[in-house]
A tleap script that builds the chain and sets N, CA, C and O, in Angstrom:
source leaprc.protein.ff14SB
mol = sequence {
  NMET LYS ARG GLY ASN GLN VAL THR VAL SER
  SER ILE ILE LYS THR SER VAL VAL THR ALA
  PHE THR LEU THR ALA ALA PHE ILE TRP LYS
  ASP VAL ILE LEU GLU ILE VAL GLU LEU LEU
  PHE PRO SER GLN ASN GLN LEU PHE PHE LYS
  PHE LEU VAL ALA ILE ILE THR THR VAL PHE
  VAL ILE LEU ALA ILE TYR ILE PHE LEU LYS
  THR GLU ARG GLU ALA GLU ILE VAL PHE ASP
  LYS PHE SER HIE ARG ASN LEU LYS LYS LYS
  SER CLYS
}
set mol.1.N position { 94.617 110.298 96.688 }
set mol.1.CA position { 95.203 109.892 97.937 }
set mol.1.C position { 96.670 109.526 97.769 }
set mol.1.O position { 97.556 110.195 98.301 }
set mol.2.N position { 96.915 108.455 97.020 }
set mol.2.CA position { 98.282 108.011 96.794 }
set mol.2.C position { 98.596 108.151 95.329 }
set mol.2.O position { 97.781 107.773 94.487 }
set mol.3.N position { 99.724 108.668 95.007 }
set mol.3.CA position { 100.216 108.723 93.632 }
set mol.3.C position { 101.530 107.968 93.616 }
set mol.3.O position { 102.513 108.399 94.218 }
set mol.4.N position { 101.542 106.853 92.932 }
set mol.4.CA position { 102.754 106.052 92.927 }
set mol.4.C position { 102.993 105.473 94.307 }
set mol.4.O position { 102.143 104.773 94.858 }
set mol.5.N position { 104.157 105.771 94.858 }
set mol.5.CA position { 104.489 105.292 96.190 }
set mol.5.C position { 104.455 106.399 97.230 }
set mol.5.O position { 104.906 106.200 98.357 }
set mol.6.N position { 103.925 107.566 96.868 }
set mol.6.CA position { 103.899 108.687 97.795 }
set mol.6.C position { 102.676 108.612 98.708 }
set mol.6.O position { 101.557 108.357 98.261 }
set mol.7.N position { 102.918 108.837 99.977 }
set mol.7.CA position { 101.840 108.962 100.947 }
set mol.7.C position { 102.006 110.338 101.575 }
set mol.7.O position { 103.063 110.663 102.117 }
set mol.8.N position { 100.951 111.140 101.496 }
set mol.8.CA position { 101.049 112.492 102.018 }
set mol.8.C position { 100.397 112.581 103.387 }
set mol.8.O position { 99.575 111.743 103.757 }
set mol.9.N position { 100.774 113.602 104.125 }
set mol.9.CA position { 100.191 113.830 105.445 }
set mol.9.C position { 98.695 114.090 105.309 }
set mol.9.O position { 97.903 113.610 106.120 }
set mol.10.N position { 98.310 114.843 104.292 }
set mol.10.CA position { 96.884 115.144 104.120 }
set mol.10.C position { 96.080 113.882 103.826 }
set mol.10.O position { 94.941 113.763 104.277 }
set mol.11.N position { 96.651 112.938 103.077 }
set mol.11.CA position { 95.916 111.697 102.812 }
set mol.11.C position { 95.763 110.865 104.080 }
set mol.11.O position { 94.736 110.214 104.276 }
set mol.12.N position { 96.772 110.882 104.936 }
set mol.12.CA position { 96.684 110.158 106.208 }
set mol.12.C position { 95.630 110.798 107.106 }
set mol.12.O position { 94.852 110.091 107.747 }
set mol.13.N position { 95.598 112.125 107.158 }
set mol.13.CA position { 94.612 112.827 107.979 }
set mol.13.C position { 93.203 112.560 107.456 }
set mol.13.O position { 92.296 112.276 108.238 }
set mol.14.N position { 93.014 112.650 106.133 }
set mol.14.CA position { 91.694 112.381 105.551 }
set mol.14.C position { 91.238 110.962 105.865 }
set mol.14.O position { 90.085 110.742 106.235 }
set mol.15.N position { 92.139 110.010 105.718 }
set mol.15.CA position { 91.797 108.619 106.004 }
set mol.15.C position { 91.432 108.439 107.473 }
set mol.15.O position { 90.497 107.704 107.791 }
set mol.16.N position { 92.153 109.094 108.364 }
set mol.16.CA position { 91.867 108.993 109.794 }
set mol.16.C position { 90.509 109.588 110.138 }
set mol.16.O position { 89.771 109.019 110.943 }
set mol.17.N position { 90.176 110.716 109.544 }
set mol.17.CA position { 88.886 111.359 109.811 }
set mol.17.C position { 87.744 110.485 109.294 }
set mol.17.O position { 86.741 110.298 109.983 }
set mol.18.N position { 87.894 109.956 108.089 }
set mol.18.CA position { 86.858 109.080 107.533 }
set mol.18.C position { 86.697 107.835 108.406 }
set mol.18.O position { 85.576 107.384 108.643 }
set mol.19.N position { 87.799 107.286 108.876 }
set mol.19.CA position { 87.746 106.122 109.755 }
set mol.19.C position { 87.018 106.445 111.051 }
set mol.19.O position { 86.220 105.637 111.528 }
set mol.20.N position { 87.279 107.608 111.624 }
set mol.20.CA position { 86.606 108.008 112.860 }
set mol.20.C position { 85.100 108.129 112.655 }
set mol.20.O position { 84.320 107.649 113.478 }
set mol.21.N position { 84.690 108.764 111.567 }
set mol.21.CA position { 83.256 108.882 111.280 }
set mol.21.C position { 82.625 107.510 111.051 }
set mol.21.O position { 81.509 107.250 111.502 }
set mol.22.N position { 83.338 106.643 110.355 }
set mol.22.CA position { 82.825 105.305 110.078 }
set mol.22.C position { 82.647 104.508 111.362 }
set mol.22.O position { 81.634 103.830 111.540 }
set mol.23.N position { 83.622 104.587 112.252 }
set mol.23.CA position { 83.505 103.880 113.531 }
set mol.23.C position { 82.347 104.416 114.365 }
set mol.23.O position { 81.637 103.645 115.010 }
set mol.24.N position { 82.156 105.724 114.353 }
set mol.24.CA position { 81.042 106.319 115.085 }
set mol.24.C position { 79.714 105.788 114.556 }
set mol.24.O position { 78.847 105.384 115.332 }
set mol.25.N position { 79.560 105.791 113.244 }
set mol.25.CA position { 78.328 105.271 112.644 }
set mol.25.C position { 78.158 103.784 112.948 }
set mol.25.O position { 77.044 103.326 113.202 }
set mol.26.N position { 79.252 103.035 112.925 }
set mol.26.CA position { 79.175 101.598 113.196 }
set mol.26.C position { 78.703 101.319 114.618 }
set mol.26.O position { 77.898 100.414 114.836 }
set mol.27.N position { 79.192 102.083 115.577 }
set mol.27.CA position { 78.751 101.882 116.960 }
set mol.27.C position { 77.277 102.224 117.139 }
set mol.27.O position { 76.572 101.552 117.893 }
set mol.28.N position { 76.810 103.249 116.462 }
set mol.28.CA position { 75.390 103.608 116.540 }
set mol.28.C position { 74.542 102.498 115.917 }
set mol.28.O position { 73.539 102.081 116.496 }
set mol.29.N position { 74.943 102.025 114.744 }
set mol.29.CA position { 74.196 100.953 114.093 }
set mol.29.C position { 74.239 99.668 114.904 }
set mol.29.O position { 73.267 98.913 114.910 }
set mol.30.N position { 75.341 99.407 115.584 }
set mol.30.CA position { 75.445 98.211 116.429 }
set mol.30.C position { 74.344 98.215 117.469 }
set mol.30.O position { 73.662 97.209 117.665 }
set mol.31.N position { 74.168 99.348 118.135 }
set mol.31.CA position { 73.117 99.450 119.150 }
set mol.31.C position { 71.732 99.248 118.548 }
set mol.31.O position { 70.894 98.552 119.122 }
set mol.32.N position { 71.496 99.854 117.395 }
set mol.32.CA position { 70.190 99.724 116.738 }
set mol.32.C position { 69.923 98.266 116.357 }
set mol.32.O position { 68.834 97.747 116.603 }
set mol.33.N position { 70.909 97.615 115.763 }
set mol.33.CA position { 70.733 96.224 115.338 }
set mol.33.C position { 70.494 95.315 116.537 }
set mol.33.O position { 69.639 94.431 116.481 }
set mol.34.N position { 71.236 95.521 117.616 }
set mol.34.CA position { 71.040 94.689 118.808 }
set mol.34.C position { 69.659 94.895 119.415 }
set mol.34.O position { 69.044 93.938 119.886 }
set mol.35.N position { 69.162 96.131 119.412 }
set mol.35.CA position { 67.815 96.378 119.930 }
set mol.35.C position { 66.757 95.721 119.055 }
set mol.35.O position { 65.759 95.213 119.567 }
set mol.36.N position { 66.963 95.727 117.741 }
set mol.36.CA position { 66.017 95.062 116.839 }
set mol.36.C position { 66.011 93.557 117.095 }
set mol.36.O position { 64.949 92.936 117.120 }
set mol.37.N position { 67.193 92.970 117.284 }
set mol.37.CA position { 67.277 91.536 117.581 }
set mol.37.C position { 66.549 91.232 118.885 }
set mol.37.O position { 65.810 90.251 118.969 }
set mol.38.N position { 66.754 92.067 119.900 }
set mol.38.CA position { 66.077 91.855 121.181 }
set mol.38.C position { 64.567 91.993 121.049 }
set mol.38.O position { 63.815 91.276 121.709 }
set mol.39.N position { 64.123 92.908 120.201 }
set mol.39.CA position { 62.691 93.123 120.003 }
set mol.39.C position { 62.054 91.968 119.229 }
set mol.39.O position { 60.974 91.499 119.590 }
set mol.40.N position { 62.713 91.514 118.179 }
set mol.40.CA position { 62.137 90.472 117.327 }
set mol.40.C position { 62.262 89.067 117.913 }
set mol.40.O position { 61.392 88.222 117.704 }
set mol.41.N position { 63.333 88.827 118.637 }
set mol.41.CA position { 63.578 87.489 119.152 }
set mol.41.C position { 63.731 87.564 120.667 }
set mol.41.O position { 64.719 88.100 121.169 }
set mol.42.N position { 62.762 87.030 121.387 }
set mol.42.CA position { 62.837 87.069 122.859 }
set mol.42.C position { 64.119 86.418 123.385 }
set mol.42.O position { 64.847 85.762 122.640 }
set mol.43.N position { 64.370 86.604 124.637 }
set mol.43.CA position { 65.656 86.258 125.250 }
set mol.43.C position { 66.087 84.806 125.097 }
set mol.43.O position { 67.267 84.511 125.284 }
set mol.44.N position { 65.186 83.888 124.765 }
set mol.44.CA position { 65.590 82.481 124.694 }
set mol.44.C position { 66.638 82.198 123.611 }
set mol.44.O position { 67.567 81.426 123.847 }
set mol.45.N position { 66.502 82.809 122.433 }
set mol.45.CA position { 67.445 82.544 121.341 }
set mol.45.C position { 68.253 83.776 120.962 }
set mol.45.O position { 68.795 83.854 119.860 }
set mol.46.N position { 68.330 84.710 121.847 }
set mol.46.CA position { 68.957 85.987 121.528 }
set mol.46.C position { 70.431 85.842 121.142 }
set mol.46.O position { 70.884 86.479 120.191 }
set mol.47.N position { 71.166 85.028 121.855 }
set mol.47.CA position { 72.593 84.871 121.577 }
set mol.47.C position { 72.814 84.305 120.174 }
set mol.47.O position { 73.703 84.761 119.454 }
set mol.48.N position { 72.024 83.332 119.792 }
set mol.48.CA position { 72.138 82.753 118.452 }
set mol.48.C position { 71.930 83.819 117.383 }
set mol.48.O position { 72.699 83.894 116.425 }
set mol.49.N position { 70.899 84.643 117.539 }
set mol.49.CA position { 70.605 85.652 116.534 }
set mol.49.C position { 71.638 86.777 116.534 }
set mol.49.O position { 71.891 87.383 115.493 }
set mol.50.N position { 72.232 87.059 117.680 }
set mol.50.CA position { 73.324 88.043 117.711 }
set mol.50.C position { 74.522 87.518 116.918 }
set mol.50.O position { 75.153 88.267 116.172 }
set mol.51.N position { 74.832 86.235 117.082 }
set mol.51.CA position { 75.903 85.635 116.285 }
set mol.51.C position { 75.559 85.675 114.801 }
set mol.51.O position { 76.411 85.987 113.969 }
set mol.52.N position { 74.320 85.360 114.476 }
set mol.52.CA position { 73.883 85.371 113.087 }
set mol.52.C position { 74.021 86.764 112.480 }
set mol.52.O position { 74.518 86.910 111.363 }
set mol.53.N position { 73.587 87.780 113.206 }
set mol.53.CA position { 73.717 89.162 112.733 }
set mol.53.C position { 75.189 89.529 112.573 }
set mol.53.O position { 75.560 90.179 111.596 }
set mol.54.N position { 76.027 89.122 113.516 }
set mol.54.CA position { 77.462 89.423 113.434 }
set mol.54.C position { 78.093 88.762 112.210 }
set mol.54.O position { 78.909 89.382 111.528 }
set mol.55.N position { 77.731 87.528 111.929 }
set mol.55.CA position { 78.290 86.825 110.772 }
set mol.55.C position { 77.830 87.472 109.473 }
set mol.55.O position { 78.635 87.700 108.571 }
set mol.56.N position { 76.539 87.768 109.375 }
set mol.56.CA position { 76.009 88.405 108.164 }
set mol.56.C position { 76.654 89.767 107.954 }
set mol.56.O position { 77.023 90.114 106.832 }
set mol.57.N position { 76.791 90.538 109.023 }
set mol.57.CA position { 77.409 91.858 108.925 }
set mol.57.C position { 78.866 91.745 108.491 }
set mol.57.O position { 79.325 92.526 107.657 }
set mol.58.N position { 79.590 90.787 109.044 }
set mol.58.CA position { 80.992 90.593 108.681 }
set mol.58.C position { 81.134 90.249 107.201 }
set mol.58.O position { 82.000 90.793 106.517 }
set mol.59.N position { 80.294 89.358 106.713 }
set mol.59.CA position { 80.333 88.997 105.292 }
set mol.59.C position { 80.031 90.220 104.431 }
set mol.59.O position { 80.709 90.459 103.432 }
set mol.60.N position { 79.021 90.992 104.813 }
set mol.60.CA position { 78.663 92.196 104.066 }
set mol.60.C position { 79.824 93.191 104.036 }
set mol.60.O position { 80.129 93.755 102.985 }
set mol.61.N position { 80.467 93.407 105.170 }
set mol.61.CA position { 81.577 94.364 105.248 }
set mol.61.C position { 82.762 93.885 104.408 }
set mol.61.O position { 83.389 94.684 103.712 }
set mol.62.N position { 83.069 92.602 104.467 }
set mol.62.CA position { 84.172 92.072 103.663 }
set mol.62.C position { 83.889 92.263 102.174 }
set mol.62.O position { 84.774 92.666 101.419 }
set mol.63.N position { 82.662 91.978 101.751 }
set mol.63.CA position { 82.297 92.189 100.346 }
set mol.63.C position { 82.385 93.661 99.961 }
set mol.63.O position { 82.870 93.992 98.879 }
set mol.64.N position { 81.919 94.543 100.840 }
set mol.64.CA position { 81.972 95.979 100.553 }
set mol.64.C position { 83.417 96.455 100.422 }
set mol.64.O position { 83.730 97.234 99.522 }
set mol.65.N position { 84.296 95.998 101.303 }
set mol.65.CA position { 85.712 96.382 101.234 }
set mol.65.C position { 86.341 95.843 99.953 }
set mol.65.O position { 87.097 96.552 99.288 }
set mol.66.N position { 86.035 94.600 99.605 }
set mol.66.CA position { 86.572 94.008 98.377 }
set mol.66.C position { 86.139 94.815 97.156 }
set mol.66.O position { 86.960 95.136 96.297 }
set mol.67.N position { 84.851 95.139 97.081 }
set mol.67.CA position { 84.340 95.915 95.945 }
set mol.67.C position { 84.991 97.289 95.903 }
set mol.67.O position { 85.378 97.763 94.835 }
set mol.68.N position { 85.114 97.931 97.063 }
set mol.68.CA position { 85.734 99.253 97.121 }
set mol.68.C position { 87.175 99.211 96.627 }
set mol.68.O position { 87.573 100.039 95.807 }
set mol.69.N position { 87.957 98.257 97.116 }
set mol.69.CA position { 89.366 98.175 96.723 }
set mol.69.C position { 89.511 97.820 95.247 }
set mol.69.O position { 90.395 98.346 94.571 }
set mol.70.N position { 88.662 96.942 94.741 }
set mol.70.CA position { 88.727 96.562 93.329 }
set mol.70.C position { 88.383 97.752 92.443 }
set mol.70.O position { 89.071 98.001 91.453 }
set mol.71.N position { 87.333 98.488 92.780 }
set mol.71.CA position { 86.964 99.639 91.954 }
set mol.71.C position { 87.996 100.748 92.081 }
set mol.71.O position { 88.213 101.497 91.128 }
set mol.72.N position { 88.634 100.868 93.239 }
set mol.72.CA position { 89.679 101.881 93.397 }
set mol.72.C position { 90.859 101.564 92.481 }
set mol.72.O position { 91.396 102.459 91.830 }
set mol.73.N position { 91.263 100.299 92.428 }
set mol.73.CA position { 92.357 99.896 91.542 }
set mol.73.C position { 91.995 100.148 90.084 }
set mol.73.O position { 92.811 100.651 89.312 }
set mol.74.N position { 90.777 99.799 89.717 }
set mol.74.CA position { 90.342 100.018 88.336 }
set mol.74.C position { 90.291 101.505 88.009 }
set mol.74.O position { 90.645 101.912 86.902 }
set mol.75.N position { 89.856 102.313 88.963 }
set mol.75.CA position { 89.819 103.760 88.745 }
set mol.75.C position { 91.228 104.312 88.566 }
set mol.75.O position { 91.440 105.198 87.738 }
set mol.76.N position { 92.193 103.805 89.329 }
set mol.76.CA position { 93.578 104.248 89.177 }
set mol.76.C position { 94.125 103.873 87.801 }
set mol.76.O position { 94.869 104.648 87.200 }
set mol.77.N position { 93.764 102.693 87.301 }
set mol.77.CA position { 94.217 102.272 85.968 }
set mol.77.C position { 93.652 103.205 84.907 }
set mol.77.O position { 94.376 103.646 84.014 }
set mol.78.N position { 92.352 103.507 85.003 }
set mol.78.CA position { 91.720 104.415 84.041 }
set mol.78.C position { 92.342 105.801 84.143 }
set mol.78.O position { 92.614 106.438 83.125 }
set mol.79.N position { 92.568 106.269 85.362 }
set mol.79.CA position { 93.187 107.578 85.570 }
set mol.79.C position { 94.575 107.629 84.937 }
set mol.79.O position { 94.928 108.608 84.280 }
set mol.80.N position { 95.357 106.574 85.137 }
set mol.80.CA position { 96.701 106.525 84.546 }
set mol.80.C position { 96.645 106.535 83.023 }
set mol.80.O position { 97.469 107.187 82.382 }
set mol.81.N position { 95.683 105.819 82.432 }
set mol.81.CA position { 95.544 105.813 80.973 }
set mol.81.C position { 95.254 107.210 80.451 }
set mol.81.O position { 95.869 107.662 79.485 }
set mol.82.N position { 94.306 107.897 81.101 }
set mol.82.CA position { 93.971 109.244 80.659 }
set mol.82.C position { 95.124 110.208 80.889 }
set mol.82.O position { 95.345 111.108 80.079 }
set mol.83.N position { 95.853 110.038 81.969 }
set mol.83.CA position { 97.004 110.904 82.243 }
set mol.83.C position { 98.073 110.731 81.176 }
set mol.83.O position { 98.643 111.714 80.702 }
set mol.84.N position { 98.347 109.489 80.796 }
set mol.84.CA position { 99.353 109.236 79.764 }
set mol.84.C position { 98.906 109.776 78.412 }
set mol.84.O position { 99.725 110.290 77.651 }
set mol.85.N position { 97.617 109.666 78.105 }
set mol.85.CA position { 97.108 110.217 76.845 }
set mol.85.C position { 97.257 111.730 76.823 }
set mol.85.O position { 97.663 112.304 75.812 }
set mol.86.N position { 96.929 112.374 77.934 }
set mol.86.CA position { 97.049 113.829 78.000 }
set mol.86.C position { 98.499 114.276 77.887 }
set mol.86.O position { 98.787 115.299 77.264 }
set mol.87.N position { 99.413 113.521 78.483 }
set mol.87.CA position { 100.833 113.862 78.380 }
set mol.87.C position { 101.321 113.724 76.945 }
set mol.87.O position { 102.112 114.542 76.477 }
set mol.88.N position { 100.851 112.687 76.241 }
set mol.88.CA position { 101.249 112.499 74.843 }
set mol.88.C position { 100.710 113.625 73.973 }
set mol.88.O position { 101.410 114.105 73.081 }
set mol.89.N position { 99.462 114.056 74.221 }
set mol.89.CA position { 98.869 115.144 73.442 }
set mol.89.C position { 99.610 116.454 73.679 }
set mol.89.O position { 99.830 117.222 72.743 }
set mol.90.N position { 99.994 116.709 74.920 }
set mol.90.CA position { 100.700 117.953 75.248 }
set mol.90.C position { 102.100 117.977 74.645 }
set mol.90.O position { 102.593 119.039 74.265 }
set mol.91.N position { 102.742 116.820 74.557 }
set mol.91.CA position { 104.110 116.782 74.035 }
set mol.91.C position { 104.161 116.931 72.516 }
set mol.91.O position { 105.221 117.228 71.966 }
set mol.92.N position { 103.022 116.728 71.821 }
set mol.92.CA position { 103.002 116.848 70.348 }
set mol.92.C position { 102.928 118.247 69.897 }
set mol.92.O position { 102.904 118.507 68.694 }
savepdb mol mol.pdb
quit
């Protein structure tokens, strides 16, 4: 996606497409989760459980984003190490 400080048009397009698919899936899952809450918990406490589901989902998403970004950084470090090793081997 990004090499150094370069951002390419193709990386922006890929990111936008992935974001669109992710949002579509999120809206579908939102409906499913809300229907499950309505089915399991009758209308008396429904608002409380919707808040609970929203909080749990938010925590899960934040953790997933953190893990993704951390592993992406680590992958870039490993990639850079291998790239530098290959450049040294080629120059010999």
